[in-house]
C-alpha positions as a Markdown table, in Angstrom:
| # | Residue | x | y | z |
|---|---|---|---|---|
| 1 | Unk | 23.5 | -11.0 | -4.0 |
| 2 | Unk | 25.1 | -7.6 | -5.0 |
| 3 | Unk | 28.8 | -7.2 | -5.5 |
| 4 | Unk | 30.8 | -5.2 | -2.8 |
| 5 | Unk | 33.6 | -3.1 | -4.3 |
| 6 | Unk | 35.8 | -3.3 | -1.1 |
| 7 | Unk | 36.1 | -5.4 | 1.9 |
| 8 | Unk | 35.2 | -4.4 | 5.5 |
| 9 | Unk | 38.6 | -4.6 | 7.1 |
| 10 | Unk | 39.1 | -4.8 | 11.0 |
| 11 | Unk | 42.3 | -4.4 | 12.7 |
| 12 | Unk | 42.6 | -6.2 | 16.1 |
| 13 | Unk | 45.4 | -6.5 | 18.6 |
| 14 | Unk | 46.5 | -9.9 | 20.0 |
| 15 | Unk | 45.4 | -8.8 | 23.6 |
| 16 | Unk | 41.8 | -8.3 | 22.3 |
| 17 | Unk | 41.7 | -11.6 | 20.3 |
| 18 | Unk | 43.3 | -13.7 | 23.0 |
| 19 | Unk | 43.7 | -13.6 | 26.8 |
| 20 | Unk | 47.2 | -12.7 | 27.2 |
| 21 | Unk | 47.0 | -11.6 | 31.0 |
| 22 | Unk | 49.4 | -14.1 | 32.3 |
| 23 | Unk | 52.0 | -13.6 | 29.5 |
| 24 | Unk | 51.7 | -9.8 | 29.9 |
| 25 | Unk | 52.2 | -10.2 | 33.7 |
| 26 | Unk | 55.6 | -11.9 | 32.8 |
| 27 | Unk | 56.7 | -8.9 | 30.5 |
| 28 | Unk | 55.6 | -6.5 | 33.1 |
| 29 | Unk | 57.6 | -8.2 | 35.9 |
| 30 | Unk | 60.6 | -9.7 | 34.3 |
| 31 | Unk | 61.2 | -7.8 | 31.0 |
| 32 | Unk | 61.3 | -8.5 | 27.3 |
| 33 | Unk | 63.9 | -11.5 | 27.2 |
| 34 | Unk | 61.8 | -13.4 | 29.9 |
| 35 | Unk | 58.6 | -12.8 | 28.1 |
| 36 | Unk | 60.1 | -14.0 | 24.9 |
| 37 | Unk | 61.4 | -17.4 | 26.6 |
| 38 | Unk | 57.9 | -17.7 | 28.2 |
| 39 | Unk | 56.1 | -17.3 | 24.9 |
| 40 | Unk | 58.5 | -19.6 | 22.9 |
| 41 | Unk | 58.4 | -22.3 | 25.6 |
| 42 | Unk | 54.4 | -22.2 | 25.5 |
| 43 | Unk | 54.0 | -21.6 | 21.7 |
| 44 | Unk | 52.1 | -24.9 | 21.4 |
| 45 | Unk | 49.8 | -24.1 | 24.2 |
| 46 | Unk | 46.5 | -22.9 | 23.1 |
| 47 | Unk | 45.6 | -19.4 | 24.2 |
| 48 | Unk | 42.2 | -18.8 | 25.8 |
| 49 | Unk | 39.7 | -16.7 | 24.1 |
| 50 | Unk | 39.9 | -12.7 | 24.6 |
| 51 | Unk | 37.3 | -10.2 | 25.1 |
| 52 | Unk | 37.0 | -9.6 | 21.4 |
| 53 | Unk | 37.1 | -13.4 | 20.2 |
| 54 | Unk | 33.3 | -13.7 | 19.8 |
| 55 | Unk | 33.2 | -10.5 | 17.8 |
| 56 | Unk | 35.9 | -11.7 | 15.5 |
| 57 | Unk | 34.2 | -15.1 | 14.9 |
| 58 | Unk | 30.9 | -13.5 | 14.0 |
| 59 | Unk | 32.6 | -11.0 | 11.6 |
| 60 | Unk | 34.5 | -13.8 | 9.9 |
| 61 | Unk | 31.3 | -15.8 | 9.7 |
| 62 | Unk | 29.7 | -13.1 | 7.7 |
| 63 | Unk | 31.8 | -14.5 | 4.8 |
| 64 | Unk | 29.9 | -17.7 | 4.9 |
| 65 | Unk | 26.8 | -15.7 | 3.7 |
| 66 | Unk | 28.8 | -14.7 | 0.5 |
| 67 | Unk | 29.1 | -17.3 | -2.3 |
| 68 | Unk | 31.6 | -15.5 | -4.4 |
| 69 | Unk | 33.9 | -13.2 | -2.3 |
| 70 | Unk | 35.3 | -12.3 | 1.0 |
| 71 | Unk | 33.5 | -9.4 | 2.2 |
| 72 | Unk | 35.2 | -9.2 | 5.7 |
| 73 | Unk | 38.8 | -9.5 | 6.6 |
| 74 | Unk | 40.6 | -9.4 | 10.0 |
| 75 | Unk | 44.0 | -8.3 | 10.3 |
| 76 | Unk | 46.2 | -8.8 | 13.3 |
| 77 | Unk | 48.3 | -5.7 | 14.6 |
| 78 | Unk | 50.6 | -6.8 | 17.3 |
| 79 | Unk | 53.3 | -5.2 | 19.5 |
| 80 | Unk | 54.9 | -8.7 | 19.6 |
| 81 | Unk | 57.9 | -9.7 | 17.5 |
| 82 | Unk | 57.3 | -12.6 | 14.8 |
| 83 | Unk | 59.1 | -14.9 | 17.3 |
| 84 | Unk | 57.0 | -14.4 | 20.1 |
| 85 | Unk | 53.9 | -14.0 | 18.0 |
| 86 | Unk | 54.1 | -17.7 | 16.6 |
| 87 | Unk | 52.1 | -18.8 | 19.8 |
| 88 | Unk | 49.2 | -16.4 | 18.7 |
| 89 | Unk | 49.3 | -17.6 | 15.0 |
| 90 | Unk | 49.3 | -21.3 | 16.4 |
| 91 | Unk | 46.3 | -20.4 | 18.5 |
| 92 | Unk | 44.6 | -18.7 | 15.4 |
| 93 | Unk | 45.1 | -21.9 | 13.3 |
| 94 | Unk | 43.9 | -24.1 | 16.2 |
| 95 | Unk | 40.7 | -22.2 | 16.5 |
| 96 | Unk | 40.2 | -22.3 | 12.8 |
| 97 | Unk | 40.0 | -18.4 | 12.4 |
| 98 | Unk | 40.6 | -17.2 | 8.7 |
| 99 | Unk | 43.2 | -14.6 | 9.8 |
| 100 | Unk | 46.3 | -14.6 | 7.4 |
| 101 | Unk | 47.7 | -11.0 | 7.5 |
| 102 | Unk | 49.6 | -9.5 | 10.5 |
| 103 | Unk | 52.2 | -7.0 | 11.4 |
| 104 | Unk | 54.4 | -7.8 | 14.5 |
| 105 | Unk | 56.0 | -4.5 | 15.5 |
| 106 | Unk | 58.6 | -5.8 | 18.1 |
| 107 | Unk | 57.4 | -3.5 | 20.9 |
| 108 | Unk | 56.4 | -0.5 | 18.8 |
| 109 | Unk | 52.9 | 0.7 | 18.3 |
| 110 | Unk | 50.9 | -1.0 | 15.3 |
| 111 | Unk | 48.6 | 1.9 | 14.9 |
| 112 | Unk | 51.0 | 3.3 | 12.1 |
| 113 | Unk | 49.8 | 0.5 | 9.8 |
| 114 | Unk | 46.0 | 0.9 | 10.1 |
| 115 | Unk | 46.0 | 3.3 | 7.1 |
| 116 | Unk | 48.4 | 1.0 | 4.9 |
| 117 | Unk | 45.8 | -1.9 | 5.5 |
| 118 | Unk | 42.8 | 0.3 | 4.9 |
| 119 | Unk | 41.3 | -0.7 | 8.3 |
| 120 | Unk | 37.8 | 0.3 | 8.8 |
| 121 | Unk | 37.8 | -0.3 | 12.5 |
| 122 | Unk | 40.9 | -0.8 | 14.8 |
| 123 | Unk | 40.4 | -2.5 | 18.3 |
| 124 | Unk | 43.1 | -2.4 | 20.9 |
| 125 | Unk | 43.5 | -2.4 | 24.7 |
| 126 | Unk | 46.3 | 0.2 | 24.4 |
| 127 | Unk | 44.8 | 3.6 | 25.2 |
| 128 | Unk | 47.4 | 5.5 | 23.3 |
| 129 | Unk | 47.2 | 3.4 | 20.0 |
| 130 | Unk | 43.5 | 4.1 | 20.1 |
| 131 | Unk | 43.9 | 7.9 | 20.5 |
| 132 | Unk | 46.6 | 7.9 | 17.7 |
| 133 | Unk | 44.4 | 6.0 | 15.3 |
| 134 | Unk | 41.3 | 8.2 | 15.9 |
| 135 | Unk | 43.5 | 11.4 | 15.5 |
| 136 | Unk | 44.4 | 10.0 | 11.9 |
| 137 | Unk | 40.9 | 9.5 | 11.0 |
| 138 | Unk | 40.6 | 5.7 | 11.5 |
| 139 | Unk | 37.5 | 4.5 | 13.6 |
| 140 | Unk | 39.1 | 3.0 | 16.7 |
| 141 | Unk | 38.0 | 1.8 | 20.3 |
| 142 | Unk | 39.9 | 0.6 | 23.4 |
| 143 | Unk | 38.3 | -2.9 | 24.4 |
| 144 | Unk | 37.6 | -3.2 | 28.2 |
| 145 | Unk | 37.7 | -6.4 | 30.2 |
| 146 | Unk | 34.3 | -8.1 | 30.1 |
| 147 | Unk | 32.6 | -10.9 | 31.9 |
| 148 | Unk | 33.3 | -13.7 | 29.7 |
| 149 | Unk | 30.5 | -15.9 | 31.1 |
| 150 | Unk | 27.9 | -13.2 | 29.5 |
| 151 | Unk | 30.0 | -12.6 | 26.5 |
| 152 | Unk | 28.9 | -15.8 | 24.7 |
| 153 | Unk | 27.9 | -16.5 | 21.1 |
| 154 | Unk | 24.0 | -16.8 | 21.0 |
| 155 | Unk | 23.7 | -17.1 | 17.3 |
| 156 | Unk | 25.4 | -16.2 | 13.9 |
| 157 | Unk | 23.7 | -12.5 | 13.7 |
| 158 | Unk | 26.4 | -10.0 | 14.4 |
| 159 | Unk | 24.8 | -7.3 | 16.7 |
| 160 | Unk | 26.6 | -3.9 | 17.3 |
| 161 | Unk | 25.3 | -1.1 | 19.4 |
| 162 | Unk | 26.6 | 2.5 | 19.2 |
| 163 | Unk | 26.2 | 5.5 | 21.5 |
| 164 | Unk | 25.4 | 8.7 | 19.3 |
| 165 | Unk | 27.2 | 11.9 | 20.4 |
| 166 | Unk | 31.0 | 11.6 | 20.2 |
| 167 | Unk | 30.7 | 8.2 | 18.6 |
| 168 | Unk | 28.5 | 8.3 | 15.5 |
| 169 | Unk | 28.2 | 12.0 | 15.7 |
| 170 | Unk | 30.7 | 14.6 | 16.6 |
| 171 | Unk | 30.7 | 16.2 | 20.1 |
| 172 | Unk | 29.2 | 19.6 | 19.1 |
| 173 | Unk | 26.0 | 19.1 | 21.0 |
| 174 | Unk | 27.6 | 17.3 | 24.0 |
| 175 | Unk | 29.9 | 20.4 | 24.4 |
| 176 | Unk | 26.8 | 22.6 | 24.8 |
| 177 | Unk | 25.4 | 20.2 | 27.3 |
| 178 | Unk | 28.8 | 20.0 | 29.1 |
| 179 | Unk | 29.4 | 23.8 | 29.2 |
| 180 | Unk | 25.9 | 25.3 | 29.6 |
| 181 | Unk | 23.6 | 22.6 | 30.7 |
| 182 | Unk | 20.5 | 20.6 | 29.5 |
| 183 | Unk | 18.2 | 23.7 | 28.7 |
| 184 | Unk | 20.9 | 25.2 | 26.4 |
| 185 | Unk | 21.4 | 21.7 | 24.9 |
| 186 | Unk | 17.6 | 21.4 | 24.2 |
| 187 | Unk | 17.3 | 24.9 | 22.9 |
| 188 | Unk | 20.3 | 24.3 | 20.3 |
| 189 | Unk | 18.6 | 21.1 | 19.1 |
| 190 | Unk | 15.3 | 22.7 | 18.6 |
| 191 | Unk | 16.6 | 25.7 | 16.8 |
| 192 | Unk | 18.6 | 24.0 | 14.0 |
| 193 | Unk | 17.7 | 21.8 | 11.2 |
| 194 | Unk | 21.5 | 21.3 | 10.4 |
| 195 | Unk | 22.5 | 17.6 | 10.3 |
| 196 | Unk | 24.9 | 16.7 | 13.1 |
| 197 | Unk | 28.6 | 16.5 | 12.1 |
| 198 | Unk | 30.1 | 13.1 | 11.8 |
| 199 | Unk | 31.7 | 11.4 | 14.7 |
| 200 | Unk | 34.9 | 9.0 | 14.7 |
| 201 | Unk | 33.0 | 5.9 | 14.3 |
| 202 | Unk | 30.6 | 7.1 | 11.5 |
| 203 | Unk | 32.8 | 5.7 | 8.8 |
| 204 | Unk | 32.6 | 2.2 | 10.2 |
| 205 | Unk | 28.9 | 2.4 | 10.4 |
| 206 | Unk | 28.8 | 3.4 | 6.8 |
| 207 | Unk | 30.9 | 0.4 | 5.8 |
| 208 | Unk | 28.6 | -2.0 | 7.8 |
| 209 | Unk | 25.6 | -0.4 | 6.0 |
| 210 | Unk | 27.2 | -1.5 | 2.6 |
| 211 | Unk | 27.3 | -5.0 | 3.7 |
| 212 | Unk | 23.9 | -4.9 | 5.1 |
| 213 | Unk | 22.7 | -3.6 | 1.6 |
| 214 | Unk | 23.9 | -6.8 | 0.1 |
| 215 | Unk | 21.2 | -8.7 | 1.9 |
| 216 | Unk | 17.4 | -8.7 | 2.1 |
| 217 | Unk | 16.7 | -7.0 | 5.5 |
| 218 | Unk | 15.1 | -10.1 | 7.1 |
| 219 | Unk | 18.2 | -12.4 | 6.2 |
| 220 | Unk | 20.9 | -9.9 | 7.0 |
| 221 | Unk | 23.6 | -11.3 | 9.2 |
| 222 | Unk | 24.3 | -7.9 | 10.7 |
| 223 | Unk | 22.0 | -5.9 | 13.1 |
| 224 | Unk | 22.7 | -2.3 | 14.4 |
| 225 | Unk | 21.3 | -0.4 | 17.2 |
| 226 | Unk | 21.6 | 3.2 | 18.5 |
| 227 | Unk | 21.7 | 3.3 | 22.3 |
| 228 | Unk | 21.6 | 7.0 | 23.3 |
| 229 | Unk | 21.0 | 9.2 | 26.4 |
| 230 | Unk | 18.9 | 11.5 | 24.2 |
| 231 | Unk | 15.2 | 11.6 | 24.2 |
| 232 | Unk | 12.4 | 13.7 | 23.0 |
| 233 | Unk | 12.8 | 16.3 | 21.5 |
| 234 | Unk | 16.4 | 15.9 | 20.9 |
| 235 | Unk | 15.8 | 12.7 | 19.0 |
| 236 | Unk | 14.5 | 14.5 | 15.9 |
| 237 | Unk | 17.9 | 15.9 | 14.9 |
| 238 | Unk | 19.4 | 12.3 | 15.1 |
| 239 | Unk | 16.8 | 10.8 | 13.0 |
| 240 | Unk | 17.1 | 13.6 | 10.4 |
| 241 | Unk | 20.8 | 13.4 | 10.3 |
| 242 | Unk | 20.9 | 9.7 | 9.7 |
| 243 | Unk | 18.2 | 10.1 | 7.1 |
| 244 | Unk | 20.4 | 12.8 | 5.4 |
| 245 | Unk | 23.4 | 10.5 | 5.5 |
| 246 | Unk | 21.3 | 7.7 | 4.2 |
| 247 | Unk | 22.4 | 5.5 | 7.0 |
| 248 | Unk | 20.4 | 2.7 | 8.2 |
| 249 | Unk | 20.1 | 1.8 | 12.0 |
| 250 | Unk | 17.9 | -1.4 | 12.7 |
| 251 | Unk | 16.9 | -0.3 | 16.4 |
| 252 | Unk | 17.0 | 3.1 | 18.1 |
| 253 | Unk | 16.8 | 3.4 | 21.8 |
| 254 | Unk | 16.4 | 7.0 | 23.1 |
| 255 | Unk | 16.8 | 6.4 | 26.9 |
| 256 | Unk | 16.7 | 9.9 | 28.3 |
| 257 | Unk | 19.8 | 9.1 | 30.5 |
| 258 | Unk | 18.7 | 5.8 | 31.9 |
| 259 | Unk | 21.4 | 3.1 | 32.3 |
| 260 | Unk | 22.2 | 1.3 | 29.0 |
| 261 | Unk | 23.3 | -2.1 | 30.4 |
| 262 | Unk | 20.1 | -4.0 | 30.4 |
| 263 | Unk | 19.1 | -2.6 | 27.0 |
| 264 | Unk | 22.3 | -3.8 | 25.5 |
| 265 | Unk | 21.8 | -7.1 | 27.1 |
| 266 | Unk | 18.4 | -7.5 | 25.7 |
| 267 | Unk | 19.6 | -6.5 | 22.3 |
| 268 | Unk | 22.2 | -9.3 | 22.7 |
| 269 | Unk | 24.9 | -6.9 | 21.6 |
| 270 | Unk | 28.3 | -8.4 | 20.6 |
| 271 | Unk | 29.9 | -5.0 | 21.1 |
| 272 | Unk | 29.0 | -1.6 | 22.3 |
| 273 | Unk | 30.7 | 1.7 | 21.4 |
| 274 | Unk | 30.5 | 4.7 | 23.9 |
| 275 | Unk | 32.8 | 7.7 | 24.5 |
| 276 | Unk | 32.1 | 7.7 | 28.4 |
| 277 | Unk | 34.2 | 5.4 | 30.6 |
| 278 | Unk | 31.5 | 5.1 | 33.1 |
| 279 | Unk | 29.2 | 3.7 | 30.5 |
| 280 | Unk | 31.8 | 1.3 | 29.0 |
| 281 | Unk | 32.4 | 0.0 | 32.5 |
| 282 | Unk | 28.8 | -0.7 | 33.4 |
| 283 | Unk | 28.1 | -2.3 | 30.1 |
| 284 | Unk | 31.2 | -4.4 | 30.0 |
| 285 | Unk | 29.7 | -6.7 | 32.7 |
| 286 | Unk | 27.3 | -7.8 | 30.0 |
| 287 | Unk | 28.8 | -7.3 | 26.6 |
| 288 | Unk | 32.2 | -6.6 | 24.9 |
| 289 | Unk | 32.6 | -2.7 | 25.1 |
| 290 | Unk | 34.7 | -0.4 | 23.1 |
| 291 | Unk | 35.7 | 3.1 | 24.8 |
| 292 | Unk | 35.9 | 5.6 | 21.8 |
| 293 | Unk | 38.6 | 8.0 | 23.0 |
| 294 | Unk | 37.2 | 11.2 | 21.3 |
| 295 | Unk | 35.4 | 14.4 | 22.2 |
| 296 | Unk | 35.1 | 16.8 | 25.3 |
| 297 | Unk | 35.0 | 13.7 | 27.8 |
| 298 | Unk | 38.2 | 12.5 | 26.6 |
| 299 | Unk | 40.4 | 15.4 | 26.0 |
| 300 | Unk | 44.0 | 14.9 | 26.8 |
| 301 | Unk | 47.2 | 17.1 | 26.9 |
| 302 | Unk | 49.0 | 17.0 | 23.6 |
């Protein structure tokens, strides 16, 4: 096995890792002090698994394939205080998760620390935190509630699915489609051989590729899929761009606008990244889904 020069670092919020709905309702209804009392009084009660728990366990499991070094690290980035966060760490220990680094920000946003930890992917349920992380060049996504009955660990292979435009690639082509229609979009794709510009999640995909390159392809613990609304002839530019970047995608699904939900289920995705909330809402019934708050579909007033 080859040596990896740096680890893949995933930053995850406590509400992604664990189901904190009940305690969050206490905070919303009664305020900070009652929330603190609630968490302290329940700190020895195990938290239920959250929407990103299965993903985290599979990410950490990749280290079991490495004999000499830890190649994946998960860092907890939380709005809790250390006092209220003790219940979270107790649950981490109870589940046997290898997570030792954390920031408890006492009500402030933890996105400010993603750069300090060299985070390659930040996952949160907080919309603003995700916006700010992406704005600072850190791959990030907002995790949507999922159907936990369908979000189960099938095996130890980590399967990650990505949309293309505004996720792996920039929104340059999507802007043309949005502003001028499908014919203008297709004309643009046919008329240029220039690679697509990189999108907000591309750096994370590159880091995944580095880990994949450590293994023989038939024994790799990570499998990736591109699941995009593009179809022929617009697929050509995607293929040439990935080739230019020297980025490997194990499966490519060019669906021509078909719903992605069943394809993601068949792929057995552990997480799916898309820039359109409608797609994320549909997919989250089957798989954990991350809304990438970037591009023309996610513009906001600054």
